[in-house]
C-alpha positions as CSV (number, residue, x, y, z in Angstrom):
1,X,0.1,24.7,84.6
2,X,3.8,25.4,85.1
3,X,5.2,28.9,84.9
4,X,7.3,27.9,81.8
5,X,4.2,26.7,80.0
6,X,2.4,30.0,80.9
7,X,5.4,32.0,79.6
8,X,5.5,30.0,76.4
9,X,1.7,30.5,75.9
10,X,2.1,34.3,76.5
11,X,5.0,34.5,74.1
12,X,3.0,32.6,71.4
13,X,0.0,35.0,71.9
14,X,2.3,38.0,71.7
15,X,3.7,36.7,68.4
16,X,0.2,36.3,67.0
17,X,-0.7,39.9,68.1
18,X,2.5,41.3,66.5
19,X,1.6,39.5,63.2
20,X,-1.8,41.1,63.3
21,X,-0.3,44.6,63.5
22,X,1.9,44.8,60.4
23,X,3.3,42.6,57.7
24,X,6.6,43.2,55.9
25,X,6.5,43.2,52.1
26,X,8.9,43.9,49.3
27,X,8.6,45.6,46.0
28,X,11.1,45.4,43.1
29,X,13.2,48.5,42.5
30,X,14.4,49.5,39.1
31,X,17.6,51.5,39.0
32,X,18.4,53.5,35.8
33,X,21.5,55.7,35.8
34,X,21.7,55.4,39.6
35,X,18.1,56.7,39.9
36,X,15.6,54.4,41.7
37,X,12.1,53.8,40.2
38,X,9.2,51.4,41.0
39,X,6.8,50.1,38.4
40,X,3.3,49.8,39.9
41,X,0.0,48.6,38.5
42,X,-2.8,50.5,40.2
43,X,-6.6,50.6,40.3
44,X,-6.8,54.2,39.0
45,X,-4.4,54.2,36.1
46,X,-4.6,53.2,32.4
47,X,-1.3,51.3,32.6
48,X,1.6,50.6,34.9
49,X,3.1,53.7,36.5
50,X,6.8,54.3,36.7
51,X,7.3,56.2,39.9
52,X,10.6,58.0,40.5
53,X,11.5,57.3,44.2
54,X,12.5,60.8,45.5
55,X,13.3,61.1,49.2
56,X,13.7,64.9,48.6
57,X,10.1,65.3,47.5
58,X,7.7,66.1,50.4
59,X,4.6,64.9,48.5
60,X,3.9,62.1,46.1
61,X,2.4,63.0,42.7
62,X,1.1,61.4,39.6
63,X,0.7,62.8,36.1
64,X,-3.0,63.5,35.4
65,X,-2.8,61.8,31.9
66,X,-2.1,58.5,33.7
67,X,-5.5,58.4,35.4
68,X,-8.6,56.6,34.1
69,X,-11.5,58.8,33.2
70,X,-13.4,57.2,36.2
71,X,-10.8,58.4,38.7
72,X,-12.3,60.5,41.4
73,X,-10.2,63.6,42.4
74,X,-10.7,65.3,45.7
75,X,-9.3,68.2,47.7
76,X,-8.2,71.6,46.8
77,X,-5.4,72.4,44.5
78,X,-2.0,72.7,46.2
79,X,0.8,75.0,45.1
80,X,4.4,73.8,45.4
81,X,7.6,75.9,45.0
82,X,10.0,74.4,42.4
83,X,13.3,73.1,43.6
84,X,15.5,75.3,41.4
85,X,15.3,78.4,43.7
86,X,13.9,80.7,41.0
87,X,10.4,81.1,42.6
88,X,8.7,78.8,40.1
89,X,5.4,77.5,41.4
90,X,3.5,74.4,40.4
91,X,-0.1,73.7,41.1
92,X,-1.9,70.3,41.5
93,X,-5.3,69.4,40.2
94,X,-6.3,67.8,43.5
95,X,-5.6,64.4,44.9
96,X,-6.5,60.8,44.1
97,X,-6.1,57.6,46.1
98,X,-4.4,54.9,44.1
99,X,-4.3,51.3,45.4
100,X,-1.8,48.7,44.5
101,X,-4.0,45.6,43.8
102,X,-1.2,43.1,44.6
103,X,-1.6,44.2,48.2
104,X,-5.4,43.7,48.2
105,X,-6.0,47.3,49.1
106,X,-3.6,47.5,52.0
107,X,-1.2,49.8,50.2
108,X,-3.2,53.0,49.5
109,X,-1.2,55.9,48.1
110,X,-2.9,59.3,48.4
111,X,-1.1,61.3,45.7
112,X,-1.4,64.8,44.2
113,X,-2.4,65.0,40.5
114,X,-0.2,67.3,38.4
115,X,0.6,68.1,34.8
116,X,3.3,65.7,33.4
117,X,5.4,68.7,32.2
118,X,5.9,69.6,35.9
119,X,7.2,66.1,36.7
120,X,10.2,66.1,34.4
121,X,8.4,63.7,32.1
122,X,8.0,61.1,34.9
123,X,4.7,59.2,35.3
124,X,4.8,59.9,39.0
125,X,7.0,60.6,42.0
126,X,7.0,58.6,45.2
127,X,7.8,61.1,47.8
128,X,8.7,61.2,51.5
129,X,5.1,61.3,52.6
130,X,4.5,57.7,51.3
131,X,8.0,56.5,52.2
132,X,7.5,57.5,55.9
133,X,3.8,56.4,56.0
134,X,4.8,52.8,55.1
135,X,8.2,52.8,56.8
136,X,9.9,52.1,53.5
137,X,13.5,50.9,53.4
138,X,15.1,51.6,50.0
139,X,17.9,49.1,49.2
140,X,19.4,50.2,45.8
141,X,22.3,47.7,45.7
142,X,19.8,44.8,46.2
143,X,17.1,46.5,44.1
144,X,14.1,46.3,46.4
145,X,12.0,48.5,48.7
146,X,10.8,46.9,51.9
147,X,7.6,48.3,53.5
148,X,5.1,47.5,56.1
149,X,1.3,47.2,55.7
150,X,-1.4,46.7,58.2
151,X,-3.4,43.6,58.0
152,X,-6.0,41.9,60.1
153,X,-3.7,39.1,61.0
154,X,-4.8,35.6,61.7
155,X,-8.3,35.2,63.0
156,X,-11.0,32.6,63.4
157,X,-9.8,29.0,62.5
158,X,-6.3,30.2,61.5
159,X,-5.8,31.7,65.0
160,X,-7.2,28.6,66.6
161,X,-4.7,26.4,64.6
162,X,-1.8,28.7,65.6
163,X,-2.7,28.6,69.3
164,X,-3.3,24.8,69.2
165,X,0.3,24.3,68.3
166,X,1.4,25.8,71.6
167,X,2.3,23.0,74.0
168,X,0.7,23.4,77.4
């Protein structure tokens, strides 16, 4: 086998491995009064959730009244300081993992559960924790959020078909 064919095979295998590590996805972004939101249907909520995208919020939160009665909360309550510098504290009721079904369980959002009054009337806030976890790129002019999710990549017969296309 010539060295060029070996290099081509190696590059093809490298491409397959990189596909297996992460997949880029996009989510539509709503912009109202220059404020970005996403609408998300989840496994733990009664209806679609309108998340305010807030890069200044360290944690993601959801209003407790959005959750189904079967939602399982975990963890200890967490206390946050308000952002108005008056010493106001807000407490959570624990955490819940919500999954976006369109991603077949690959986009799991661990969010704090909080009283809606403490969220400025929003259903939820998508904070920096989730934005960093999924390497989100927020593109307001084009109205989308790009993010990366892990997947198992091609395997079995699909992997065999991909490798069989490599000329040796």
